[in-house]
N, C-alpha and C positions, 0 to 999 in steps of 0.2 A: 643464323637466327644468335640472337642475342639471352644471355639472362635474364632481360626484362622482357625480351615479348614473347619470351618465352613463360614466363611470369602471367603477363599479362591475359595471352591468351588462354594459358590452365583457367587463369581469374571471369573472362567471357564464359566459359564454356562448365561453369561451377552452377551447381543449383541452387552457391546465394547468391549468387550473378543472375539469372532466371527469377530467382524467388522477390527480386526488390523489382521486376516490372508483372510479376501477376499476383494483385495482392488476393483476389479467390484463393490460389492454391496453399494460398496462404492460411483463409480462412479456417480450410477445406484441412490442413495440419491440426490444426489445433483442433477442428469439430469430433476428427479422430485419434485425439489424446483424451477426447471430455469420453468419448464411447471407450477407450480402451479404460477411464478413471472406474467407470460405473461397470465395467465388466471385472478388470481384477479386485476391485475395491469393495462396492456393494452386491458384489456380485449375482449381477443382473446376467441369467443368459449366460454365462461368461461360454460358455462350451460355444454356443455359434456366437457372441459380442464381439467377442477377444479379437477372431479370426479377421470380421465384418470390418471391424478395426483400424486391424491390422493391413488389411489389401487399399481399404478405402486410404491410408497413411504412403502404401505404395503407390498409386497410380496415382494418387499426384508432388510428391517429390521431381520437383521437374528434371525431366534429362533422363529420366530412370526408362522410359520408352520400354513400357511392363504389359503395357495393355492400350492401345484403340479403338476409340471409339468410333473413327469414320472410318472403319477396313469393315466392324460390323454394320455400320450406315451401307454400307456398298453390298456385302453379302446380303443383306437383306432382299436390300435393293434387286437384285437378280446377278447384280456386276461385276461376283468377285464369285469362287469356290473356296470351298472349306480349306481347300488343299495350298488357297493363295493366301489364306490365314495365318498354316500353319506356317507356311515356308514367311512369311512378312511380319508376324505378328512379333508378342515380344511373350514370355513368359507365362502371368495373367493372360490374355489371348487365348495361349492353347487349355489354358485349365475352365477356363471360359465356355469353351466347345461342351462341357460334359453338364453346364448348368445354359443350356440352349437345345441340346439335344432333347435333353429331360431325364439326367442320368442319374447325378445326383442327387436328386429328391425321388427318383426311383429308387436306390438302395436305401434312402434313406429310409424311406416306407417299411422296405424288406427290413431293416435293423429293427422299425419300429413293431411292427407284428410278430418278429422273431420276442420280443419281449410284453408282447398285449394276450390277455390274457382276460376269454368273451363269455368266459363261465354268466359273469352276474349277467350279461345282455341276453344268455339263454334261458339259461333261469328266470329271468324276467323281461319278456319279449316286449313287452309295453316300453320297456326303458326307450325300444328302437325311436315310438312317435317323442320322447324326448328332446332329443336330438338331434330331430328332423326341428322340432319348434327351434333348437339356439340357432338356426340357419337365418331364421330371420335377420339377425344380423349383416347376412353376405348382400342380403338385396335390398333391407334398408339406409345402407352405404350406398350402393351400387344407384338407389332411384337420387341419394340424395347428389352424389357426385355430381350427375346428369342436368337436374333440374334444377341446380342451386351455383352448384361449384361449375357447371358447365364441362367438364371433360365428355371425353369423348368414350362410346360405349364403351370401348376397348381399354380403354386406363379404366374409365369409371369398375366396371367389369372385375379386373384385377384390385383394385383397389379397396373394393365388397369382400374379397374375397380374405383381406385381415382379418375379419367377424367369422370368420370360421377357428381362429385361435389356433393355426397349424402350419408354421414356417415353412416345413415345406411344402405344401401343397400352394401355399402364397407365392416362393419362389417360383415355383411350377412352372402356374399360370398365366404368372407374371413375365417370364424370361418369353412365351410362346405371345401372349397378345399387346405387352406394352414394353419388352423390355429396355428402356430409357428410362425409366420410371423402379428398377430393377429393389436398385439398393437402398431408398426414403421405403419402401412397399420391406421390402426387408427386415430393415432397422424397427420400424414402427410394429410386426407380427413381433417378432421376440422378443421389443422391449413391453411391449403389453403387456403377454404373456405372464412375461417373470413380473410384472407387477397384478397379476388376478385376484393375488391374497389383498391387497389395493382395491383394485378397483369393482367386485363383486357383493366385497360385505356388504353397506350402504344399498345400494341396488336388491341386495336380499333382505335386511331389516326395511326398507320402504315397502312393500312391496310383499310381506309377507307377515301376521298375526304373530302374535309371543305363542300362541293357542297349537298355532301351525309349526312354526317351530319343535315344537318336544314331542309333536309325534312321535311315537316310533313307532319304526317297521317290524313285522314278523323275518325270518330270518328266509333266506333264499334257499329252495329249491337243492339239492346236489346235483349236479349235470353231469351225463355219463362218458366217460371218452369217443365213448360214438361221435355224437353228437361234437365233440368239439372238430371232429378229426376230416365229418361232413362237414360242421359252416364254413369253413375258407374255403372249401372247394364249392361249395350250392353258392354263395353269397358269388365266387366270381364269378360261372357262369350265366347265373341271374343277371347283374348289372353292367357285366360284360358288354351280354347284347342288349341288354337296354341301351347305354346309353358306352359305345364301341370306345369313345374319346377318352375315359377315368382305367382302361383296362394298364397302364404302364402302374402308374399308382397303384392304385385297386391290387396289380394282377399279382405286386411284392411285397403289397401289405402282407395278403391273405397266404405266400408263397409262403414269406416270412416266420409266421404265424403256423405255417400247416408246416413247416422243419420243426415249431419248437412242439404241439402239439403231436404228433404222429408217435412219438418218444425214438423212432430208428436213425435220428438226424441229427441228435445230443452236437452233433460237434460241425453238423452247418449252422446250425442253430447258434450257439455258440459261436465262430463265425461271423455271423449275422449281426449277431445282438454288442460285439464287443469290438474286435482286431478292423473286419469289414466299416464298421459304422463311422469307426475312430478315425480310417484313410480319408474315408466321404468327405466326414464334416470338416475338415482342414482345407482342403480343394475346394469344396461349396463353399462356406463363410469366406478362405480370402476373394476368392475368383468375385463371389457379391461386390465383399465391399469395394472391388478393382471398378465396377460400373458408376461407383460414386466418383467424375470426374465432375471440375468443377464448375465449368462453363453450363453443367446440366444439373448439379445438383440443387445450388445456392439459385430458388424458386420459389418466388410465394407459391407455387404451386404444393413443392414439400410440407411447406410447411400443414397445406390445407391437407395432403394426406395424413399428415400427421393428427386433426384434428376428426377426421372423418375414420381414421383408426377406430379414436377411443372412443366413436360412437357406434362404431360396428361393433365395437364389444361390450358396448354395455346395450345394445338393443338385441345382441345376440343370449345376455343372462337375462333381460324382457323377456324371450321367446320364452325360453326354457321353464325361470320359470310362474307363467301367467298359464305352460298349458301344465303347471306341476298344480297351483292351486286346480283349476279344472279335473284332473283325476283325483285331486285327494278329496273337493266335494262328492266326485261318483262312484270313487269309489267307499263312501262313507267313514270318513277321516281318517284313512290308515294306509295312505300316502302322505307323504312329507313334500311340501308341494318344492324345501330347498333341495333336492337331489337332481329338480328341473337345470337353474344354474348350472350342473356340472354336464348337462350337455354339448358345451363349445367344447370344444378333441383335445384341451391344454392336458397332455394324462401327463400325471395324474391328478397336476395341480390343484384343478376343479376340483375333481371327485375329495379331494382334502379342504379345498376352501368350505365343503360342504360340512364335513364331518366336524371343522371348527365351530364354522356356525352353530349347527344343532349343541352340539355339546355344550355351546355359551348353556343355554337355555334351557335344558337340559344333559347333566352330568351323565347317564347312566344313556342318552341316545348311543347308537353306529350307524352313524351312517354311510363311514368309506364304499364298505362294499356294495351296500345299496346306489351310491351314488355312481362309481364304476358303471353300470350299466349303460346309462344316460354317457357319461366320458369316454365310452371305447364306442358309442351307438357316432359319440360327433364327428369320432376322426373318418367312419364311414360316408357319413352323412358329406360334410368338408370335401370328401378326394369329390365324389356324388355331384354336389353344385357348383365343382370345378371341374367336370367334367359338363356337364352341363354350360356351364357356359365357355367355356373355350367350342363345342358343338353350335352355337349358337353366333359367339364374335368371332371364332379364328377363323371364318371363312373367309 
């Protein structure tokens, strides 16, 4: 073979040559670079978005053969076994097994549990109602996805969970109900979580009066160590018996919290919070990004998902605020309704937004710990909502 023939063959097998015949992959590479810019420069959820964007970049490089959606289609249809994917798949196919099985989101929840203090929720159990009210966004987006945009119920359920403002929960549910839509739903969920300081304040000011925002709340009662230890055990038993499908997420969340609160497993708590969570985040983000293959991601439905995700976040904020206003009236003005907006489970960002808006109305206002109650309740609420949707539409 001559040198010219060798060079010609190398040219025809290069990614540059293949890219010339597939403009969609070129567009996806540009989108991946834009998302990298948002994560690295604008700091939009960089711990997740950088990995998702780079996974998207890798899967759309022609000839890389790192992720094969057709193998997963055959697996879902029952025509392939997992061992076949391990044998024939690429690196990102193997990493994606942890997403498909629900392993990565569950381990992320273990780390979240190890970092979460349920004390504010235990000090004010009524906060649980505000966390539940904020799940309005999930069901509002679900109904709109079906009634207006014509999505199938399983896909609509996956889109709706964006309103829970909980990325791992969105990934967990979508990987089981609508894996083809995993990338746009994950990107929407994490992008809007990063934008909570911009999304929530206009709605908070629209639905509350200046006087309501000025309300100062009494200091929370102290919570005993015994209560903090019993809480994850009792919640796991009750909720997982009520909704067995939510056991992987909620069980890991509460196990991580038990590591933290027991005082006897500090090493395990530290591992769950740091080393384990960091490793799993790398695998989770890159494998989720890998599902953003050009022929599936570049669709009008991706745009619809982005729009519905924003609607879900807004309705979640509205649901928490409206119940907060009701509780304010029923308590004789002792509850600041702003803490209701923290019912979305973006911990602790949503609670900080409640604190910021309240402090602008009254500089002596300190709502952060009060808002953390609904905030951590939202974590439980979104997991329970996901379990319910999986039980209904996962059959």
